[in-house]
N, C-alpha and C positions, 0 to 999 in steps of 0.2 A: 584492565582486562575484566570482562564479565564471563559468566558461565551459563550454560544452558544444558538441558538434558536431551540426549538422543538415544532412543532405545534403552533407556535406563542408565546410560553412562553419562558422566559429566564431560562436557565439551567446553574448552576454553575458546573465547573469541579474541579477535584482534581489536582491541579497543573496548569501549564500554557502551552498554545499551543506554539510551537516554532515559532519564527518570520522568515520570509523569509530571507535567508542568514545565519541563525544560523548554527553553526558547530555541527555535531553529535560527541559525545565522549562517550566512554564506552559502545557502542552498542554491544550487544551479543544476537543474535536471532537464532532460529532454522528454517531452510528452510524445505519445504515439502519433500525433499529428505533426511532429518534428518542431513544434514551437517550444520555447523555453519556459520553465517554471522556476521562479526564484522565491526566496523567503518573503519578499515584498508582496507577492501574489497571495500569500496566506495570512497577512496581517489581520489580527483580530479574530482569527478562526482557530478552533480546536482541530487538530490534525490526527487522524488515525492512519498511520503509515503501515500498510500491509504488504510485507515482502514475502514472496512465495516462489518456489522453484518452477512450477509449471501447472498450467490448467489441465494437463493430461492426467493429473492425479485427482481422484475423487475427493480427497480431503481438502485440497486447495480450492477446487471448484465450489465445494460446499461452504468453505470459509468465506469466499467472496460474496456468495449469495446471502449468507447470514449477515455479514457486516452491512451490506447494502440494504437489506430488508429492515434491520433493526435501526438504522440511522437515516432512513429515507426522508423522514419528516424533520430532521434537525438541520436547520439552515445555518447554525453556528458551527457545524462540523464539516470538515473536508475529508473525504476518503482519498488516499493515494494508494493505488495498486501498482506494485512493481514486481516483475518477474523476469525470467530468462527467455520467456516466449517472445516471438517476433511481434512487432506492433500490430499487424493485421490480425494475428491470432487473438490477442487480448481484445481488440475492437470487436471482432466477430463474436466472441464469447459474450461480452457484455451486451451487445446488441441482441443476441438470441435470448439472453436471460432477462432482458429489460432493465439492465443495470445502467441507470442514467446519472446517478449521483456520485460518480467516482472520477477522479482524474487518473488517467492511465499513463504510466511512465515506464 
């Protein structure tokens, strides 16, 4: 179990956060275009896995734009954006913001 902070309170998670440098294995996710993404697709890349609740919050939207901007020239890094938003919402947001360097799941 890992812990995180939410509004100053400690929150326990179900399982552990991966450590920096941990290898991904057995990954099987569905992208917003409904194609599969597996760990084999990410071989040899560094992965920034950004999980957020919704693009309707200013902090989440700012976070996506910041990650995309700071890593746009890094061909060795893959951004994975995952939220509870519907696929077309995530696609529309990234299109409007010019975010092209992320895999949306």
